[in-house]
C-alpha atoms as an extended CHARMM CRD file, in Angstrom:
* protein
*
       191  EXT
         1         1  MET       CA             18.0180000000        4.1700000000       -2.7280000000  PROA      1               0.0000000000
         2         2  GLN       CA             18.9190000000        6.7510000000       -0.1270000000  PROA      2               0.0000000000
         3         3  SER       CA             17.1590000000       10.0020000000        0.6780000000  PROA      3               0.0000000000
         4         4  HSD       CA             19.5530000000       12.1960000000       -1.3190000000  PROA      4               0.0000000000
         5         5  GLU       CA             19.0520000000       10.0070000000       -4.4070000000  PROA      5               0.0000000000
         6         6  ALA       CA             15.3000000000       10.1020000000       -3.8510000000  PROA      6               0.0000000000
         7         7  SER       CA             15.3340000000       13.8980000000       -3.6600000000  PROA      7               0.0000000000
         8         8  GLU       CA             17.1700000000       14.0400000000       -6.9920000000  PROA      8               0.0000000000
         9         9  LEU       CA             14.7290000000       11.6130000000       -8.6020000000  PROA      9               0.0000000000
        10        10  ALA       CA             11.7730000000       13.5780000000       -7.2380000000  PROA      10              0.0000000000
        11        11  ALA       CA             13.2710000000       16.8460000000       -8.5030000000  PROA      11              0.0000000000
        12        12  HSD       CA             13.7310000000       15.3240000000      -11.9510000000  PROA      12              0.0000000000
        13        13  HSD       CA             10.0360000000       14.4540000000      -12.1660000000  PROA      13              0.0000000000
        14        14  LEU       CA              8.3360000000       17.1250000000      -10.0310000000  PROA      14              0.0000000000
        15        15  ALA       CA             10.4630000000       20.3020000000      -10.0660000000  PROA      15              0.0000000000
        16        16  ASP       CA              8.2390000000       21.9380000000      -12.6970000000  PROA      16              0.0000000000
        17        17  MET       CA              5.0390000000       21.2080000000      -10.7810000000  PROA      17              0.0000000000
        18        18  GLY       CA              4.8790000000       24.3590000000       -8.6350000000  PROA      18              0.0000000000
        19        19  SER       CA              3.0670000000       23.8250000000       -5.3550000000  PROA      19              0.0000000000
        20        20  ARG       CA              3.2380000000       20.0140000000       -5.6910000000  PROA      20              0.0000000000
        21        21  TRP       CA              7.0490000000       20.2980000000       -5.6730000000  PROA      21              0.0000000000
        22        22  ALA       CA              6.9310000000       22.7490000000       -2.7590000000  PROA      22              0.0000000000
        23        23  HSD       CA              4.8730000000       20.2030000000       -0.7850000000  PROA      23              0.0000000000
        24        24  VAL       CA              7.2270000000       17.3160000000       -1.6150000000  PROA      24              0.0000000000
        25        25  GLN       CA             10.3240000000       19.3360000000       -0.7230000000  PROA      25              0.0000000000
        26        26  ALA       CA              8.8880000000       20.3140000000        2.6470000000  PROA      26              0.0000000000
        27        27  VAL       CA              7.8180000000       16.7300000000        3.4520000000  PROA      27              0.0000000000
        28        28  GLY       CA             11.2350000000       15.4390000000        2.3600000000  PROA      28              0.0000000000
        29        29  ARG       CA             13.1910000000       18.0040000000        4.3550000000  PROA      29              0.0000000000
        30        30  LEU       CA             11.1350000000       17.3870000000        7.4780000000  PROA      30              0.0000000000
        31        31  ALA       CA             11.6790000000       13.6270000000        7.0840000000  PROA      31              0.0000000000
        32        32  ASP       CA             15.4120000000       14.1440000000        6.5590000000  PROA      32              0.0000000000
        33        33  ALA       CA             15.5940000000       16.2220000000        9.7430000000  PROA      33              0.0000000000
        34        34  LEU       CA             13.8140000000       13.4990000000       11.7200000000  PROA      34              0.0000000000
        35        35  ALA       CA             15.9860000000       10.7790000000       10.1610000000  PROA      35              0.0000000000
        36        36  THR       CA             19.1220000000       12.6990000000       11.1310000000  PROA      36              0.0000000000
        37        37  GLU       CA             17.8290000000       12.6990000000       14.7240000000  PROA      37              0.0000000000
        38        38  GLY       CA             17.2340000000        8.9290000000       14.4570000000  PROA      38              0.0000000000
        39        39  ARG       CA             13.4690000000        9.3400000000       14.8370000000  PROA      39              0.0000000000
        40        40  VAL       CA             12.3770000000        7.8820000000       11.4730000000  PROA      40              0.0000000000
        41        41  SER       CA             13.9110000000        5.1960000000        9.2840000000  PROA      41              0.0000000000
        42        42  SER       CA             15.7990000000        5.8140000000        6.0740000000  PROA      42              0.0000000000
        43        43  ASP       CA             12.8780000000        4.1760000000        4.2430000000  PROA      43              0.0000000000
        44        44  VAL       CA             10.5130000000        6.8250000000        5.5930000000  PROA      44              0.0000000000
        45        45  ALA       CA             12.9000000000        9.6060000000        4.5640000000  PROA      45              0.0000000000
        46        46  THR       CA             13.2850000000        8.1230000000        1.0820000000  PROA      46              0.0000000000
        47        47  ALA       CA              9.5300000000        7.6180000000        0.6690000000  PROA      47              0.0000000000
        48        48  ALA       CA              8.8740000000       11.1630000000        1.8880000000  PROA      48              0.0000000000
        49        49  TRP       CA             10.7250000000       12.4870000000       -1.1510000000  PROA      49              0.0000000000
        50        50  LEU       CA              8.9830000000       10.0400000000       -3.4950000000  PROA      50              0.0000000000
        51        51  HSD       CA              5.4380000000        9.8170000000       -2.1080000000  PROA      51              0.0000000000
        52        52  ASP       CA              3.9290000000       12.0540000000       -4.8100000000  PROA      52              0.0000000000
        53        53  VAL       CA              6.1740000000       11.1430000000       -7.7660000000  PROA      53              0.0000000000
        54        54  GLY       CA              3.1710000000        9.4760000000       -9.4030000000  PROA      54              0.0000000000
        55        55  TYR       CA              1.7240000000       12.9320000000      -10.1060000000  PROA      55              0.0000000000
        56        56  ALA       CA              4.4280000000       13.5090000000      -12.7320000000  PROA      56              0.0000000000
        57        57  PRO       CA              2.6610000000       13.6240000000      -16.1030000000  PROA      57              0.0000000000
        58        58  GLU       CA              5.0760000000       11.1340000000      -17.6560000000  PROA      58              0.0000000000
        59        59  LEU       CA              4.3600000000        8.6290000000      -14.8610000000  PROA      59              0.0000000000
        60        60  ALA       CA              0.6000000000        9.1690000000      -14.4790000000  PROA      60              0.0000000000
        61        61  HSD       CA             -0.6540000000        6.1080000000      -16.3290000000  PROA      61              0.0000000000
        62        62  THR       CA             -3.7730000000        5.4130000000      -14.2320000000  PROA      62              0.0000000000
        63        63  GLY       CA             -4.2730000000        8.8750000000      -12.7270000000  PROA      63              0.0000000000
        64        64  PHE       CA             -4.0420000000        7.4000000000       -9.2230000000  PROA      64              0.0000000000
        65        65  HSD       CA             -0.7200000000        8.7860000000       -8.0210000000  PROA      65              0.0000000000
        66        66  PRO       CA              0.1050000000        6.2560000000       -5.2570000000  PROA      66              0.0000000000
        67        67  LEU       CA             -0.2660000000        3.3790000000       -7.7210000000  PROA      67              0.0000000000
        68        68  ASP       CA              1.5500000000        5.1280000000      -10.5690000000  PROA      68              0.0000000000
        69        69  GLY       CA              4.4080000000        6.2080000000       -8.3220000000  PROA      69              0.0000000000
        70        70  ALA       CA              4.8130000000        2.8020000000       -6.6960000000  PROA      70              0.0000000000
        71        71  ARG       CA              4.8120000000        0.9790000000      -10.0310000000  PROA      71              0.0000000000
        72        72  PHE       CA              7.4630000000        3.3730000000      -11.3420000000  PROA      72              0.0000000000
        73        73  LEU       CA              9.6380000000        2.7920000000       -8.2760000000  PROA      73              0.0000000000
        74        74  GLN       CA              9.1200000000       -0.9610000000       -8.4540000000  PROA      74              0.0000000000
        75        75  GLY       CA             10.4180000000       -0.7990000000      -12.0310000000  PROA      75              0.0000000000
        76        76  LEU       CA             13.5740000000        0.8570000000      -10.6940000000  PROA      76              0.0000000000
        77        77  SER       CA             14.0040000000       -1.9850000000       -8.1620000000  PROA      77              0.0000000000
        78        78  VAL       CA             13.5550000000        0.3770000000       -5.2200000000  PROA      78              0.0000000000
        79        79  HSD       CA             13.3820000000       -1.3640000000       -1.8160000000  PROA      79              0.0000000000
        80        80  ALA       CA              9.9900000000       -3.0450000000       -1.3420000000  PROA      80              0.0000000000
        81        81  ASN       CA              9.1630000000       -1.1450000000        1.8650000000  PROA      81              0.0000000000
        82        82  VAL       CA              9.6740000000        2.1990000000        0.0930000000  PROA      82              0.0000000000
        83        83  VAL       CA              7.4980000000        1.0330000000       -2.8110000000  PROA      83              0.0000000000
        84        84  GLY       CA              4.8580000000       -0.0490000000       -0.2850000000  PROA      84              0.0000000000
        85        85  LEU       CA              5.0290000000        3.2610000000        1.5550000000  PROA      85              0.0000000000
        86        86  VAL       CA              4.4690000000        5.2080000000       -1.6550000000  PROA      86              0.0000000000
        87        87  ALA       CA              1.6750000000        2.8560000000       -2.7180000000  PROA      87              0.0000000000
        88        88  HSD       CA             -0.2280000000        2.9360000000        0.5670000000  PROA      88              0.0000000000
        89        89  HSD       CA              0.4280000000        6.4500000000        1.9050000000  PROA      89              0.0000000000
        90        90  THR       CA             -2.2290000000        8.6810000000        3.4280000000  PROA      90              0.0000000000
        91        91  GLY       CA             -5.3480000000        6.6170000000        2.9680000000  PROA      91              0.0000000000
        92        92  ALA       CA             -4.5260000000        5.2820000000       -0.5060000000  PROA      92              0.0000000000
        93        93  ALA       CA             -6.4730000000        2.0670000000        0.1440000000  PROA      93              0.0000000000
        94        94  TYR       CA             -9.6780000000        4.0870000000        0.6180000000  PROA      94              0.0000000000
        95        95  GLU       CA             -9.1430000000        6.0390000000       -2.5860000000  PROA      95              0.0000000000
        96        96  ALA       CA             -8.1580000000        2.8570000000       -4.4630000000  PROA      96              0.0000000000
        97        97  GLU       CA            -11.5290000000        1.4030000000       -3.4890000000  PROA      97              0.0000000000
        98        98  GLU       CA            -13.3000000000        4.5190000000       -4.7690000000  PROA      98              0.0000000000
        99        99  ARG       CA            -11.4170000000        4.3120000000       -8.0810000000  PROA      99              0.0000000000
       100       100  GLY       CA            -11.6020000000        0.5470000000       -8.5880000000  PROA      100             0.0000000000
       101       101  PHE       CA             -7.8750000000       -0.0270000000       -8.0220000000  PROA      101             0.0000000000
       102       102  SER       CA             -7.9960000000       -2.0990000000       -4.8200000000  PROA      102             0.0000000000
       103       103  GLY       CA             -6.6540000000       -5.2090000000       -6.5300000000  PROA      103             0.0000000000
       104       104  ALA       CA             -3.8090000000       -3.3390000000       -8.2090000000  PROA      104             0.0000000000
       105       105  LEU       CA             -2.8660000000       -1.6930000000       -4.9130000000  PROA      105             0.0000000000
       106       106  ALA       CA             -3.0170000000       -5.0170000000       -3.0530000000  PROA      106             0.0000000000
       107       107  ALA       CA             -0.5410000000       -6.4800000000       -5.5700000000  PROA      107             0.0000000000
       108       108  LEU       CA              2.1190000000       -4.0200000000       -4.3860000000  PROA      108             0.0000000000
       109       109  PRO       CA              4.2820000000       -4.5520000000       -1.2900000000  PROA      109             0.0000000000
       110       110  THR       CA              2.7510000000       -3.9150000000        2.1260000000  PROA      110             0.0000000000
       111       111  PRO       CA              4.8570000000       -1.4120000000        4.0830000000  PROA      111             0.0000000000
       112       112  THR       CA              5.9250000000       -1.6210000000        7.7070000000  PROA      112             0.0000000000
       113       113  PRO       CA              2.8790000000       -0.2460000000        9.5990000000  PROA      113             0.0000000000
       114       114  THR       CA              4.8440000000        2.0980000000       11.8700000000  PROA      114             0.0000000000
       115       115  ASP       CA              6.7580000000        3.4910000000        8.8840000000  PROA      115             0.0000000000
       116       116  LEU       CA              3.4510000000        4.0940000000        7.1020000000  PROA      116             0.0000000000
       117       117  GLU       CA              2.0140000000        5.9880000000       10.0630000000  PROA      117             0.0000000000
       118       118  GLU       CA              5.1460000000        8.1220000000       10.2100000000  PROA      118             0.0000000000
       119       119  LEU       CA              5.0630000000        8.9070000000        6.4740000000  PROA      119             0.0000000000
       120       120  ASN       CA              1.3670000000        9.7350000000        6.7570000000  PROA      120             0.0000000000
       121       121  LEU       CA              2.0880000000       12.0930000000        9.6510000000  PROA      121             0.0000000000
       122       122  LEU       CA              4.7470000000       13.8710000000        7.5900000000  PROA      122             0.0000000000
       123       123  ASP       CA              2.4060000000       14.1720000000        4.6050000000  PROA      123             0.0000000000
       124       124  LEU       CA             -0.4000000000       15.4840000000        6.8200000000  PROA      124             0.0000000000
       125       125  VAL       CA              1.6280000000       18.2270000000        8.5220000000  PROA      125             0.0000000000
       126       126  ILE       CA              2.6460000000       19.8880000000        5.2590000000  PROA      126             0.0000000000
       127       127  GLY       CA              0.0790000000       21.8050000000        3.2740000000  PROA      127             0.0000000000
       128       128  PRO       CA             -0.2610000000       21.6580000000       -0.5040000000  PROA      128             0.0000000000
       129       129  ASP       CA              1.9680000000       24.7390000000       -0.8300000000  PROA      129             0.0000000000
       130       130  GLY       CA              4.7090000000       23.4500000000        1.4980000000  PROA      130             0.0000000000
       131       131  SER       CA              3.5410000000       25.3010000000        4.6010000000  PROA      131             0.0000000000
       132       132  LEU       CA              3.3210000000       23.7470000000        8.0570000000  PROA      132             0.0000000000
       133       133  THR       CA             -0.1120000000       22.6910000000        9.2320000000  PROA      133             0.0000000000
       134       134  SER       CA             -1.8030000000       20.1540000000       11.4950000000  PROA      134             0.0000000000
       135       135  PRO       CA             -3.2270000000       16.8010000000       10.3710000000  PROA      135             0.0000000000
       136       136  TRP       CA             -6.7520000000       17.9840000000       11.1720000000  PROA      136             0.0000000000
       137       137  ALA       CA             -6.3550000000       21.2370000000        9.2090000000  PROA      137             0.0000000000
       138       138  ARG       CA             -4.7130000000       19.3940000000        6.2970000000  PROA      138             0.0000000000
       139       139  LEU       CA             -7.5530000000       16.8950000000        5.9820000000  PROA      139             0.0000000000
       140       140  CYS       CA            -10.1340000000       19.6860000000        6.2340000000  PROA      140             0.0000000000
       141       141  GLU       CA             -8.2820000000       21.5320000000        3.4610000000  PROA      141             0.0000000000
       142       142  VAL       CA             -8.4470000000       18.4540000000        1.2200000000  PROA      142             0.0000000000
       143       143  LEU       CA            -12.1770000000       18.0800000000        1.8470000000  PROA      143             0.0000000000
       144       144  GLU       CA            -12.7070000000       21.7410000000        0.9550000000  PROA      144             0.0000000000
       145       145  ARG       CA            -10.5170000000       21.5730000000       -2.1730000000  PROA      145             0.0000000000
       146       146  TYR       CA            -12.2650000000       18.5780000000       -3.7320000000  PROA      146             0.0000000000
       147       147  PRO       CA            -16.0170000000       18.5110000000       -4.4340000000  PROA      147             0.0000000000
       148       148  ALA       CA            -18.1140000000       16.0050000000       -2.4860000000  PROA      148             0.0000000000
       149       149  ASP       CA            -18.5570000000       13.7220000000       -5.5070000000  PROA      149             0.0000000000
       150       150  ASP       CA            -14.7910000000       13.4370000000       -6.1540000000  PROA      150             0.0000000000
       151       151  PRO       CA            -13.1270000000       10.1140000000       -5.1940000000  PROA      151             0.0000000000
       152       152  VAL       CA            -10.4860000000       11.9980000000       -3.1670000000  PROA      152             0.0000000000
       153       153  HSD       CA            -13.1430000000       13.7660000000       -1.0980000000  PROA      153             0.0000000000
       154       154  ARG       CA            -15.0940000000       10.5670000000       -0.5200000000  PROA      154             0.0000000000
       155       155  ALA       CA            -11.9560000000        8.6300000000        0.4560000000  PROA      155             0.0000000000
       156       156  VAL       CA            -10.7360000000       11.3080000000        2.8730000000  PROA      156             0.0000000000
       157       157  ALA       CA            -14.1720000000       11.6310000000        4.4360000000  PROA      157             0.0000000000
       158       158  VAL       CA            -14.0460000000        7.9260000000        5.3050000000  PROA      158             0.0000000000
       159       159  SER       CA            -10.3230000000        7.6220000000        6.1390000000  PROA      159             0.0000000000
       160       160  ARG       CA             -9.9850000000       10.8120000000        8.2160000000  PROA      160             0.0000000000
       161       161  PRO       CA            -10.6150000000        9.1970000000       11.6390000000  PROA      161             0.0000000000
       162       162  ALA       CA             -8.0490000000        6.4340000000       11.0450000000  PROA      162             0.0000000000
       163       163  LEU       CA             -5.5130000000        8.8900000000        9.5970000000  PROA      163             0.0000000000
       164       164  LEU       CA             -5.8400000000       11.1930000000       12.6170000000  PROA      164             0.0000000000
       165       165  VAL       CA             -5.4630000000        8.3010000000       15.0790000000  PROA      165             0.0000000000
       166       166  GLY       CA             -2.4110000000        7.0320000000       13.1810000000  PROA      166             0.0000000000
       167       167  ALA       CA             -0.8530000000       10.5010000000       13.0600000000  PROA      167             0.0000000000
       168       168  ALA       CA             -1.3200000000       10.9400000000       16.8140000000  PROA      168             0.0000000000
       169       169  ARG       CA              0.1550000000        7.5000000000       17.4500000000  PROA      169             0.0000000000
       170       170  ALA       CA              3.1890000000        8.3090000000       15.2390000000  PROA      170             0.0000000000
       171       171  ARG       CA              3.7030000000       11.6480000000       16.9740000000  PROA      171             0.0000000000
       172       172  ARG       CA              3.7460000000        9.9350000000       20.3920000000  PROA      172             0.0000000000
       173       173  ARG       CA              6.0320000000        7.1430000000       19.1870000000  PROA      173             0.0000000000
       174       174  LEU       CA              8.4780000000        9.7200000000       17.7800000000  PROA      174             0.0000000000
       175       175  HSD       CA              8.3370000000       11.7250000000       21.0390000000  PROA      175             0.0000000000
       176       176  LEU       CA              7.1460000000       14.8450000000       19.2620000000  PROA      176             0.0000000000
       177       177  PRO       CA              5.1410000000       17.4700000000       21.1600000000  PROA      177             0.0000000000
       178       178  ASP       CA              1.4330000000       17.8280000000       20.4230000000  PROA      178             0.0000000000
       179       179  GLU       CA              1.9960000000       21.1610000000       18.6990000000  PROA      179             0.0000000000
       180       180  TRP       CA              4.6390000000       19.7000000000       16.3620000000  PROA      180             0.0000000000
       181       181  PRO       CA              5.4330000000       20.7160000000       13.6550000000  PROA      181             0.0000000000
       182       182  LEU       CA              3.8040000000       24.0850000000       14.1680000000  PROA      182             0.0000000000
       183       183  SER       CA              6.3430000000       24.6380000000       16.9580000000  PROA      183             0.0000000000
       184       184  VAL       CA              9.1760000000       24.0980000000       14.4470000000  PROA      184             0.0000000000
       185       185  THR       CA             10.6350000000       27.0890000000       12.7070000000  PROA      185             0.0000000000
       186       186  GLU       CA             10.1190000000       27.3660000000        8.9660000000  PROA      186             0.0000000000
       187       187  GLY       CA             13.9220000000       27.4090000000        8.6010000000  PROA      187             0.0000000000
       188       188  MET       CA             13.9440000000       23.6580000000        9.1770000000  PROA      188             0.0000000000
       189       189  LEU       CA             12.1920000000       23.2130000000        5.8430000000  PROA      189             0.0000000000
       190       190  GLU       CA             14.5340000000       25.4090000000        3.7930000000  PROA      190             0.0000000000
       191       191  ALA       CA             17.3310000000       24.0510000000        1.6420000000  PROA      191             0.0000000000
C-alpha cells in the first residue's frame, strides 16, 4: 500500500471524526512532504496516514487504537513494517501494559526502529487539532487532557523521556533543524 492509497483508506474511516481527522491529515501531509524529499521511507509515509485508523468506531474492537488499527491493516495484508508502525507508535507498548494488551501487541510485527522514531516524531509535532507543535508541548497537552488515573496519562508519564529522546534522534537523523516543524509554514500541511 502506498501513501495515496493509505490517505484514501484513512479518509474512508476517519473523515467524519473532526479533529482526529485534522490531526491525521496533518501528520500524513508532513510525512508525504518528507518522503518526497527522500527523508523518510514510504512505510513511514503510509503509516503516518494510518496510525490512528483504529479510532474509527467500526474498527475499535478493543478500544486500544494502535492494536485495533494494526489488526485491521494486517487483515488487509498491509506490509508488516507498516502494521508494526501502527501497532507500536508513540509509546503504545507502555499503554498496552497499562491496559493489559502487552501480549496482543507483542504478537504483531515489530517495526524498523528508525522508522518508528520517525513516525513518532511526526505524530508528536502535530497537535490534536492538526496544528504544528513541539514534542514536549504535545506530550504536555496529552497529560493535561487525560486525568491522572487514565491509562493514557499513566503511559505518557512513563514513556515521555524515551519519546523525547527518540524524537530528537529522529530529527537529527533527518537533518531537520531544532525548531522544526515550527519553522515550517502552515501551507505545507494544506491539501
